N, C-alpha and C positions, 0 to 999 in steps of 0.2 A: 827679205829674200827677195829674189829677182827670178819673177820666172819665163814660159819660152816665150811667149806674147810680148813681153815688157825688150828681152831679146834684142826679138827679132827684131823689135825698135827704136832699136838703134841702140841700149841700154845695154852698159857691159857690165858682165859679171865677169867678173876678171880671177872666176876658179875657184873663191872661196866656199861659195855653196854650189854645189848640184842639184839646180834645179827637177831633176826628175826623181833624184833620189830623196831629199830634202820634202818632206810633206806632211814638217808640225813638230811642236815640241813647248813638253810643259812648263811651264810659268816658273822661275824658282827665286823665290827673294830671301832675301837675309840680310838685318841690322843686328850686325853683335856684339859684345867684346872684341879686342884685337887678340887676347888670346882664345879665344873662338877661330879664327882665320888660321892662327898659325897653330890651331891641334886638327883642323882641319884641310889641311893643304892635298888630301890625300882621298876625297870626299868619292868623289867621279874615278879615280880608278877601278878596278876590273873587278874586284877582290871585291871591293865595295859598293859599286855601281851599278848590278849585272848589264850586259849589253846583248841579251834574248831575256824573253819572255818566260823561257821552259822555267828558267834557275831565277827569276828577279825576287823569292820570297826568300830566297836560300842567302843574298848579301843582304848587308848589314843596311844600306841605304834603298832597297830595292832596285827600281830600276828600269832598264831595256824604251827606257823612254828617250828620244832625241829629247838637251836642253838647251832654251833657251834660259841665261842666268838673268833676266830683265831689272833684277835690281841689287845691288848688294853695294855692301859699306861696312865699314868700323867705325863706332862710334864717338869719332873725332877729327879735327882737322891736325892733329902730331906726328911726331913722323913714327912716334909707335905705332903708330892706322897704318900709316902707310905703309910699311912698312909689312906689319901682317896680313896688307892686301896683300901685296905683292909677292907675299910668296903664299899667298891662295891664287894668284894668278897663275903661279907654276902650274898646278894642279889644272886650273881651267886649260891649258895649250896645250899640258901634256896630254890631256885624253880628250882632243879637238876634235876625235874619232862621234862620242856624242855631243860632247859641248858644242854645238852648233853657233854661238853667240852669249855675249854676256855684253852688259852695261852697263855703270855703275852711277850709282843715283843717291838724291837728287843730283839735276845739273848744276840748276841756279840756285843761291840764295840773297835774299834782299835785304842788306844790311839792316834796314830799319825793322823786320819783323824776325826774329831769332828766336820762334818757336818749334822751329826745328835745325839741326844740326844735326848731322857736318851737312855739308852741300860742294860742291866740287869750286864751282867758280861766284865769287860773294860779287855785288855790284852795292850801288845805292843812283838818286841823279846824275852825281858828276864822276865817278870813275868805277870800276871794276878789280876785283885781284884774284888770283891761281890760285887755291890752295896746294900744300904741298902732294896732300893725296889726289893733282891734279898732274901734277911731275911722274910721278909713277906711273900715271896713266901714257902721257907720254912719252913715256921712255919705251914699253912695254908695245907701242904705237908702233913705236918709227925704229922699233930693234925685234920683228917677230921672227922665232924662231924656226928654221930648219932644220934640222936634226936633233934628235931624239939620243940622250947618251943613258945606256943603260948604268945604273949603278945602284949599291946595295949595303946596307946598314946591319951588324952585329948586335945585336943588345938583350936587354930583358923576353923571357918569353911571351908571345902575344896569345892573349886567353881571347877562345873564339867566342864572337858574338851571342847574346843568348837569340833564341828564338822567333822571329819575328808575330805579331801577332797581338789585335784590338778591335777596340773597337772602330765602327765608321762614325764618321758626322759631315755636318753642313755648316757653312757660315759665308760671312757676309763680311767688306769691307769697305766704312763709308757708303752705304747699299743697303737698298731693301730690296726684298728679294719673294719669288713663291716656291716652293718646294714638294713634288710629291712621286707614289711611287714609288719609294723608298724599295730596295731590294739588296740581300749578300745571299747570296748562292755557292756551294760548296763545289769547286771546281775538280775534288775529286768523283766525290760522285754524285754532281750535278742538283741534287736536295737544296731548295728553299731554304737557308741556317735561320733568315725576318726579314719578316718584310711589312711598309708599311706605308698605305691609303689614304689613310687621316679620310675617313670616313667617321669617325667616332672621336669623341676630345679626350685622349687618354695620352696625351702630349706629358705633362707629369710624372707618368706613372713608367713612361719609355725610352724616354728623354731625360738626358742629364744638360742642365745646362751652367759654363763654367765663366761669362764674362757678363757682358751687357748684349744692350738689345729689347725688342719689343719682340715676342714670340705667343703666336696662339693657333689656333687648329679653325677655320674659316672655308666654304666652299670648296669643302674637299680638298684642302691643301694647306700645306704647314707654310705660316705668314710670318717674317720676317721685316717689320715697316719703319723698324727705324734705319735714320740715312747715319748715325753719329757711328763713330766707332770711337770707347775710351783708351787712347794709347797708355793715357799717363798712366791710370789704373793697370792696365790687361796687355802693356807691351803688344805685341807680336799676336801674340794668340787671336786676336781677330772677334768679332762677332759670335762666335760658333757654340752650337750642340753639337751633342756624343749620342748614340743611338747601338746598344747588341750590347758582345761581351767582350769580356777582357780573353776571352781561354780565343776567339776565331783566329784561324789560322789559314793560306792560299783562298782563300776567297774572292770574288768577283762583286763591286760596290757597282750599283747602276740607280741613277737618282735626274727625274727630270725639273731641272731649274731653270728659272725664270727671271732674270732683273725685272724689277718695277719700280725704280729710280735711283739718285744718288747718285753720287762723281765717282765712285770706283769702280768695284766685284763683286764677287762672290765666286764661291772654291767648295770642296769636299775635300775629307780629311781624315786621317785613320791618326788611332787614338793606340800606342802599344802599350805594353801593360811595364814598362825599363822606362825608371826614369827620366824625364824632359827629353820623352821620346816620338813624334812625330811626325808627320809629314801634310800641308797643305798645297790644291793642287787645283790651279787660279783656272 
């Protein structure tokens, strides 16, 4: 993002972002199988991802917030994965009003350290090579669309999604952190549904631990002291705990969060009572 002072200093904002309107974005990360990307080309379409706060709980993936797709990749450097990413990217371009930026990740992979794949460009001490996924990114970069053509598809009846509801949560990724002043407020009544200020150590009774991490209540806060996240065992879950009631809906969740160490970041989450459904916000 280029702000006004940078533009005045001679840095050109080529019109892709209006710095007077773009004040921030939620950072979405997606690492999934090719089928996931093919099935979610419509993820950010208005009927699934709301453009306004007033009806964000009525749409499938909430929404209302500008999006920075900070990391996404299908889980291999194959044609199948590359084509699934291309299909997904058509949805990002189609919804450029709310998807402000997107970035494939990771960018570089060392051929002598193959513990993480895929990567866009592979290298060693002697050479580098571009993956097929790289050339998909290049095609989109060199051929930006200018016109959206209307299209429709007649098929099976679409069953409306279930009401969005569920617990709230906090978590970390390769990071230690302190959380405090957890509060959930009913948007319709203004009533406090639940809160936790961690003045007493009742973590095991109130919170649901679903992955790794070293969690404890200390000094009036919830402490997660580990800087390691076991992705081999828990995948994209992160070091996460949940709080509350699966029947909660149309609420506001607030929490004070402080990073205390580690190489990555922390996030808040919601956990729906639908299978495999939830969202995390960095």
